[in-house]
C-alpha positions, 0 to 999 in steps of 0.5 A, spaced: 581 114 659 584 110 664 584 114 671 593 117 671 592 118 665 586 124 666 588 125 672 595 128 669 590 132 664 587 136 669 592 137 674 596 140 667 587 144 664 588 147 672 595 148 672 597 145 679 603 144 681 605 137 684 603 139 692 597 141 689 596 135 685 597 129 690 592 133 694 586 134 689 587 127 685 586 123 692 580 126 693 578 126 687 580 119 686 575 118 692 569 121 690 569 119 683 570 110 685 565 112 690 560 116 687 561 120 681 562 114 676 556 111 677 553 117 675 547 113 670 547 119 665 554 116 663 554 112 656 557 106 656 565 107 657 563 114 660 568 116 666 566 122 670 574 125 669 574 125 661 566 129 663 570 134 669 576 135 663 572 137 657 567 142 663 572 145 664 575 146 658 569 150 656 571 156 660 576 160 656 580 162 663 584 158 668 579 163 674 573 161 671 576 154 671 578 154 678 571 158 680 568 151 677 572 145 681 571 149 686 564 149 686 564 142 684 569 142 690 566 146 694 558 145 694 557 139 689 551 135 692 551 128 689 546 123 692 549 115 690 544 109 688 545 106 695 543 113 698 537 115 695 536 106 697 537 109 705 532 115 704 527 108 700 528 105 707 525 111 712 519 112 708 514 106 712 516 108 718 514 117 716 507 113 714 507 108 720 508 114 725 502 118 721 498 113 722 499 111 728 497 119 728 490 118 725 489 111 730 490 116 737 486 121 734 480 117 732 481 113 739 483 120 743 489 115 745 495 119 748 500 117 740 504 114 746 499 109 748 497 107 743 502 101 743 500 098 750 491 099 746 489 093 744 483 096 741 489 101 737 492 095 735 487 093 731 486 098 728 492 099 726 492 094 722 486 095 719 489 101 717 494 098 713 491 093 709 487 098 707 492 102 705 495 103 696 502 105 695 501 108 688 508 111 684 507 118 682 513 117 678 517 111 674 524 115 679 519 113 685 524 106 686 518 102 687 521 095 687 525 098 692 520 100 696 516 093 695 523 089 697 524 094 703 517 093 707 516 084 704 512 082 710 509 088 711 506 091 705 502 086 699 505 087 693 497 088 692 498 094 694 503 097 690 500 100 684 509 103 680 502 108 676 498 114 678 493 113 672 489 107 675 485 103 670 478 101 671 480 093 671 486 095 676 481 098 680 476 092 681 483 087 682 485 090 687 479 091 691 478 083 689 485 082 693 483 087 697 476 084 700 480 076 700 486 079 705 481 083 710 477 076 710 484 072 712 485 077 717 478 078 720 476 083 718 470 080 713 466 087 717 471 091 714 469 094 709 473 093 702 474 100 701 482 104 700 481 109 707 489 111 705 493 111 698 499 113 699 503 117 693 510 116 693 515 121 689 524 121 689 525 128 689 521 135 688 526 141 688 520 147 686 513 143 689 511 146 682 509 139 679 506 136 683 499 141 687 499 148 683 493 153 681 495 155 674 490 159 669 485 158 674 484 151 676 488 146 680 493 142 677 498 137 678 500 131 680 495 131 686 489 133 683 490 129 678 490 123 681 485 126 685 481 128 680 482 121 676 478 118 683 472 122 683 471 120 676 468 114 678 473 110 683 470 114 689 465 110 693 467 105 690 474 103 691 476 108 697 472 110 703 469 118 703 474 123 708 480 118 704 488 120 707 491 122 701 498 122 705 504 124 700 511 122 701 519 124 697 525 120 699 528 128 697 526 134 697 528 142 698 526 146 703 523 152 698 518 145 695 516 143 703 514 149 704 510 151 697 507 143 697 505 146 705 501 152 703 498 149 696 495 142 699 493 146 704 489 151 700 487 144 695 485 141 700 479 147 702 476 145 695 477 138 696 472 136 700 473 127 699 479 128 700 485 129 707 492 130 706 499 130 710 506 129 706 512 128 710 520 127 706 526 122 709 530 127 707 529 135 706 535 139 704 537 146 708 536 151 706 543 154 705 546 150 701 542 154 695 545 158 690 543 164 688 543 172 688 545 172 695 551 167 695 558 168 693 559 173 688 565 169 686 561 164 684 553 168 682 559 170 676 560 164 673 553 161 673 551 167 669 557 170 665 556 162 662 549 162 660 546 160 653 540 162 652 539 156 647 537 151 654 531 154 654 524 150 652 515 152 653 517 148 660 523 150 662 521 157 662 526 164 661 533 165 665 534 158 668 542 159 670 539 157 677 535 151 675 528 151 674 524 156 678 531 158 680 531 153 686 539 154 686 541 147 688 547 144 687 544 137 686 545 131 683 542 124 683 546 117 681 539 116 675 540 123 673 540 131 675 535 134 676 532 141 672 532 145 678 539 144 679 545 149 676 545 149 669 552 149 669 551 142 671 547 139 666 545 143 660 548 143 653 547 149 649 544 147 642 547 146 637 546 152 633 547 157 638 551 164 636 552 164 644 559 166 646 558 161 652 557 154 650 555 150 656 557 143 656 554 137 662 559 136 666 553 131 669 548 130 662 542 129 664 535 125 660 529 131 659 522 127 660 520 133 655 522 133 648 520 139 643 521 135 637 526 139 633 521 146 634 526 151 634 527 154 640 530 162 638 527 167 640 525 173 634 530 179 634 
């Protein structure tokens, strides 16, 4: 659909007069061209404006449509692909800062003295060589990370999957041994002393590390267990540093990760943990029961529980784990975001509030046709 036609239809749906329409069209043209039309969850040929019109139509009265539009206008945070790539570019400075702190502590130096100390610089170089970079998910943009750090990081130091096969470990160790010899560290053991786990976003911190049903679970414990099963001491040094970095995180996730890693570290003798983030979203963006009452009533009043599954659990109008994020990423919408942004009602839903997504979410978990209907 042509943009101008879509704008006219939108203006009619929203009952805007001419001055109001001109004001809103100016803002929409800018954001549509710069961000929203580039959402990768849209099918080929689909555009934001037609999705916005269809999304607004699910709200039966003009009052709810005005609230919905105001939510998009005032609260929506859309991280474009270029912005995400900028967050990726901030990753290596985080790793290097932490590495320099480690070297300063090890050599009993002030942090700022490590730049002028030849022994510290050589130790930094060895630490960088014996660092492995691992993607925790397919959204980690590890290809972008590798290109951003070309020359500083070898291709043999970057692994695109957290589950590393035995043959891959053998190859990594052999390449590390060769690099150490080439760089003048032939006496150094060819063991990785630091592993950097990289991911794009965390909204709750729950999938990263958690104590669940009497056992530790999540991406970090699974990786550490994998390393202990015949990998530790053969490819990884004792007291290996596991540095977890996210390009983007909610403030809630940051706090959860710090707390859970501290607890997990007390029972994980072979690893030391550190974390960093390219950017942490401020807590004041969160929409919850304490938010503007107009938004709260709109979000909870247009909720259909047919969107719930065994993975999301119940009552997710504020998103998974009730994170309440008004967030959309260019490649997908997190399920930690407000459900009205991404959720779609089941076809057989009997709810009067049939939900349609503004930004269709690509689900990682599939129910394979299971019926989520609740017993009467």
